[in-house]
C-alpha positions, 0 to 999 in steps of 0.5 A, spaced: 330 680 514 328 687 514 333 691 510 330 698 513 334 695 520 340 694 516 341 701 512 341 706 518 344 712 514 338 714 510 334 716 516 331 723 517 327 729 514 327 730 507 328 723 505 321 720 506 319 720 499 326 717 496 327 712 502 326 706 498 331 708 493 336 710 498 336 704 502 336 700 495 342 704 493 346 703 500 344 696 500 347 694 493 353 698 494 355 695 501 351 688 502 358 684 500 362 688 505 365 684 511 361 689 516 355 688 513 355 681 513 356 682 520 350 686 521 346 681 518 349 676 523 347 680 528 340 682 525 339 674 525 340 674 532 335 679 534 330 676 530 331 670 534 331 673 540 324 677 538 321 671 536 322 668 543 320 674 546 313 674 542 313 666 545 314 668 552 308 674 552 303 669 548 305 663 554 305 668 560 299 670 564 296 677 564 300 682 569 297 681 576 293 687 579 298 688 584 304 689 578 299 694 575 298 698 581 305 699 582 306 701 575 301 706 575 304 709 582 311 709 579 307 713 573 304 718 577 310 719 582 314 721 575 309 725 572 308 729 579 315 731 579 315 735 572 319 742 572 314 748 572 319 752 568 322 750 561 329 753 562 334 747 559 336 749 552 340 745 548 344 748 542 346 744 536 350 747 531 347 746 523 352 742 519 358 744 523 364 742 519 361 744 513 359 751 516 366 752 518 368 751 511 363 756 509 365 761 514 372 760 512 370 762 505 367 768 507 372 770 512 377 770 506 373 774 501 368 769 498 362 772 501 357 768 497 361 762 498 361 760 490 364 754 487 364 751 481 359 746 480 359 741 476 367 741 478 369 740 470 365 746 468 365 754 469 359 755 472 359 758 479 353 756 484 352 757 491 355 752 495 349 752 500 345 750 493 348 744 491 349 737 495 356 738 498 360 734 504 366 734 508 371 728 507 373 724 502 373 716 503 368 717 509 363 723 509 364 727 516 358 731 515 354 734 509 349 740 508 342 739 508 341 739 500 345 733 500 341 730 506 335 730 502 339 724 498 340 720 504 347 723 505 349 722 512 355 723 516 360 716 517 357 714 510 362 711 505 364 717 500 363 713 494 356 711 496 354 718 498 357 720 490 352 714 488 346 717 491 347 724 489 348 721 481 342 717 481 337 721 485 339 728 483 334 733 480 334 740 478 341 740 476 344 736 482 348 731 478 354 730 483 357 731 490 361 737 491 367 735 496 368 742 500 374 738 504 377 732 501 380 729 507 379 723 512 379 727 518 377 734 516 380 741 518 380 740 526 384 746 527 379 750 524 373 746 527 376 747 534 377 755 533 370 756 531 367 751 537 371 756 542 368 762 539 361 759 539 362 757 547 365 764 548 358 767 547 354 762 550 358 762 556 355 769 557 348 766 558 350 760 562 357 760 565 356 753 567 354 750 560 356 743 559 359 741 552 359 734 550 362 735 543 365 741 538 358 742 536 353 741 542 352 745 548 347 744 554 345 750 558 340 752 563 338 759 563 334 760 569 339 764 573 340 769 567 333 770 566 332 771 573 337 776 574 336 780 567 328 780 568 327 779 575 327 784 581 330 790 579 333 787 572 340 787 570 343 789 564 347 783 560 354 787 562 352 787 569 351 780 569 357 778 566 361 782 571 357 778 577 359 772 573 366 774 572 367 775 580 364 769 581 369 765 577 375 768 580 372 766 587 371 759 585 379 759 582 381 762 589 377 756 592 371 761 595 365 758 591 360 763 595 363 769 592 358 772 588 361 779 587 355 783 588 350 786 593 344 783 596 339 783 591 343 780 586 346 775 590 339 773 592 337 772 585 344 768 584 344 764 590 341 758 586 348 755 584 344 749 582 342 753 576 335 750 576 331 757 577 327 756 583 329 762 586 326 767 582 319 763 581 315 768 585 318 774 581 316 772 574 310 768 572 310 762 568 307 765 562 313 771 562 318 766 563 316 762 557 316 769 553 323 771 556 327 765 555 325 764 548 327 771 547 334 770 550 335 764 546 333 768 539 338 773 542 343 768 543 343 765 536 343 771 533 349 773 536 352 767 535 351 768 527 353 775 527 360 773 531 362 767 528 358 766 521 355 760 523 348 758 525 345 754 530 338 751 532 336 750 539 331 746 543 328 749 550 324 744 554 323 743 562 329 738 562 335 737 557 333 730 554 327 734 552 331 740 550 335 735 546 330 732 542 327 739 541 333 742 538 332 737 532 325 739 530 326 746 527 333 745 523 336 748 520 337 755 524 331 755 528 328 753 535 323 749 538 320 751 545 316 745 549 312 748 555 313 745 562 307 741 565 305 734 564 300 735 559 304 739 554 310 734 555 306 728 553 303 732 547 310 733 544 312 726 545 306 723 543 307 722 535 315 722 536 318 716 533 321 711 539 328 712 536 328 720 538 329 718 545 336 717 547 338 710 549 333 707 544 337 705 538 336 701 532 335 694 535 331 696 541 327 700 536 326 694 532 324 690 538 319 695 540 316 695 532 315 687 533 310 689 538 307 694 534 310 700 538 313 705 533 312 712 537 313 714 544 305 715 545 304 708 543 310 706 548 306 709 554 300 706 552 303 699 552 307 700 558 303 693 561 306 690 555 313 693 556 313 690 563 311 683 560 316 683 554 323 686 558 326 686 564 324 690 570 330 694 569 329 695 561 322 696 563 323 702 568 327 705 563 322 705 557 317 708 562 321 714 563 323 715 556 315 715 554 314 720 559 320 724 557 323 724 564 330 726 567 333 725 573 334 733 574 326 733 574 327 730 581 324 734 587 328 735 594 327 729 598 326 724 592 333 721 593 339 722 590 338 719 583 342 713 580 348 718 578 353 716 573 354 708 573 360 707 568 366 711 565 369 708 559 374 710 553 375 706 547 379 707 540 379 705 533 385 703 529 388 700 523 387 692 524 393 689 527 395 682 530 401 685 533 401 684 540 406 689 542 402 695 538 395 692 541 398 693 548 401 700 547 394 702 544 391 699 551 396 702 555 394 709 552 387 708 553 387 706 560 391 712 561 386 717 558 380 713 562 384 714 568 386 721 567 380 724 564 374 720 565 375 718 572 376 725 574 370 730 575 370 737 574 371 739 582 377 734 582 374 728 585 376 722 583 371 716 581 372 709 583 369 703 581 370 695 582 368 692 575 373 693 570 371 691 563 376 690 557 372 691 550 375 688 543 372 688 536 376 683 531 377 685 524 371 681 522 367 686 527 366 680 532 365 683 539 367 680 545 368 683 552 372 680 559 371 683 566 373 682 573 370 685 579 375 686 585 373 687 592 375 694 593 374 701 589 380 703 584 381 709 580 388 710 578 392 707 572 397 703 577 391 700 579 387 699 573 392 697 568 394 690 572 387 688 571 386 690 564 393 687 562 391 680 565 384 680 561 388 682 555 393 676 556 387 671 557 383 674 551 389 672 547 390 665 549 382 664 549 382 659 543 374 660 542 376 668 541 382 667 537 379 662 532 372 664 533 372 669 528 376 665 523 381 671 522 385 670 528 386 675 534 387 681 529 384 687 532 381 694 530 378 696 536 380 696 544 376 699 550 376 699 557 370 701 562 370 702 569 363 701 572 360 700 579 362 707 580 362 711 587 366 717 590 368 714 596 375 717 598 380 712 602 378 706 598 382 703 592 388 705 596 389 697 597 395 694 594 393 689 588 399 684 590 395 677 590 389 680 586 390 674 581 392 669 586 388 665 591 387 671 596 385 675 590 380 669 587 377 669 594 374 676 594 373 677 586 369 674 581 371 674 574 366 674 568 367 673 561 363 674 555 365 671 549 363 673 542 356 669 542 354 672 548 355 679 547 352 679 540 346 676 543 345 683 546 345 685 538 345 693 540 349 699 537 352 704 541 346 708 543 342 702 545 342 702 552 336 697 554 339 691 558 345 695 558 349 698 564 346 705 564 338 703 562 335 707 568 334 713 564 339 717 567 341 723 563 347 724 566 349 717 563 346 718 557 350 725 555 356 722 558 357 717 552 359 722 547 365 725 552 367 717 553 367 715 546 374 715 545 381 720 545 382 720 538 376 724 536 372 729 539 364 729 539 359 725 536 360 726 529 368 724 530 365 717 533 361 716 527 367 717 523 371 712 526 365 707 525 365 709 518 373 708 517 372 701 519 367 700 514 371 703 509 377 699 511 372 693 510 371 696 503 378 697 501 380 690 504 374 687 500 377 691 493 384 689 495 382 682 495 378 682 489 384 686 485 389 680 487 384 675 485 383 678 478 391 679 478 392 672 479 386 670 474 390 674 469 397 671 470 394 664 470 390 665 464 397 668 461 401 662 463 396 657 460 396 661 454 403 661 453 403 653 455 398 652 449 402 656 444 409 652 446 405 646 445 402 648 439 409 650 436 412 643 439 406 639 435 408 643 429 415 642 429 414 634 430 409 634 424 414 637 420 419 633 422 415 627 421 413 629 414 420 630 412 422 623 414 416 620 411 418 624 404 425 622 404 427 615 399 427 609 403 434 606 400 440 603 405 442 606 411 449 606 413 452 603 420 452 610 423 445 611 422 445 616 416 441 615 410 444 614 403 442 617 396 441 624 396 444 625 403 437 626 406 435 625 413 437 627 420 442 623 421 446 625 415 445 632 416 449 631 423 454 627 420 456 632 415 457 637 421 461 632 425 466 631 419 467 638 417 
């Protein structure tokens, strides 16, 4: 079994030279936890599945020419739909939580962010120059100095401390904790995030934010208005957009609020920038968009004291990858066009692409596919190994294709396929508490994730209940109804019935060995659509005979689910394996209702790990206490036994040394008054 696929925290830049040591330390400190053992079990299932895939490929005949022709036709069509401008931008804040605390220190007068390091000394060092993290029991984020030692978000705090203490160099002997709290300071984080968004809205009034520290933008309209035609100033653009926002609030989306030429430049409400292509050459647009992003990043840093990195590319999926290339405080530009995009993707690890997670990466590496370039070169092999749906997704991934690359007339795209909400909490077997959690999750799903920004409700036909037990075993139960539903009153009866069935299922309750003790619950609605009028039918009789006639219930137990052996970002053979970037990006927004953003979702996973560690440690302490108590009890019994033996020994020696003359009828000895009987008789006479 490969340790590299179980130890997932030590990835990233700056750790390559220490990778083996980092993995070894993490493995040593976590290999006995319940969570890690569950990961090992899943990894064994993955190995078994990969072995079957290899056997399948060896025994299968080559792909027929017709299939190859179909693959090539699809490839040619996708490559021909590339966008001609790189206008999509992803802005990713650098070590956001940590940077928020640094900015807070500067606002309070500590302009150089000096801290005591080591903490028990009087030496002062800049916090950016020492390995530091936010969190405590769990790392919520770390600075880039700490990341060189393998410290990552969602890592157990004691593991992070051990990494720095064992691998530290140049005076780095311990991890400095900026904020020693499990959930950090979300009041501060939300305030700083709002400050950043306010600035970014000046450049794209339709930006999308899927977490506190990440925003997706399209600068087509802004660049067109500022550099195309007569050219508008930044202030004039803000006035146009302010009137546009007011028009939308009043229900008149066509009110752009400016005169002829400016309205024409801003006509493209889709924001893809095609309306000004004739006014600005591709070469000039490349230069202008990079200047605008540099200006925007500088403005963010000056106003908020936070730095950010940005990726600029023809679509948001490529921009997301590019945003990580020149961190921290940098930007990466991916030129539009088939050849530049393929060159950019060629050497990137498959894991860089959204939707390819730990398990999929391991599966691909089993067939010697490690980079996106190799993934494209082996597209025929991929179609032999994976299902048609997964192979289609992987082909799109190898091309860096997104549905936003579609040209008019190419169809409507796959659209969003599902919406979900889940929550992690302290493990409990109290059914009332679990029902309360489930009801709250269903409410959040219905009121938040089933409603689009324009107010339209999503409606789905398949309801899925997701459960993770205290031993990290997962299972799901789903039910498909004959009509689309959306509201809480429609979804909750189905979820409640699925939950009741799970509680009574002996295979689930006994399968994990710990009973029905739950640490995570989730609800998902799939087979989505937006058709009004549906979902209004009564649910009466849904679970009766009439309901059974029009519904199909599918139950996936723990064994069936873990054969998928995928993690959260692994979309192959999942419900969103079609490469739709809208679905990929929506994962962050639907992860849960207790925390916001990608790091908070990771934090919940890490808290599960910490709970496992605490439970293991508690059991060990209890075992030690029982062992000590038993040892003390045995010692006490042994001392009592020795005293008893000594007493009988003395009595025996005393009896043997006394004169053996006559004995009285009462049993007392005669002569000299020696003996036990004579002693007691004297007492009685007195």
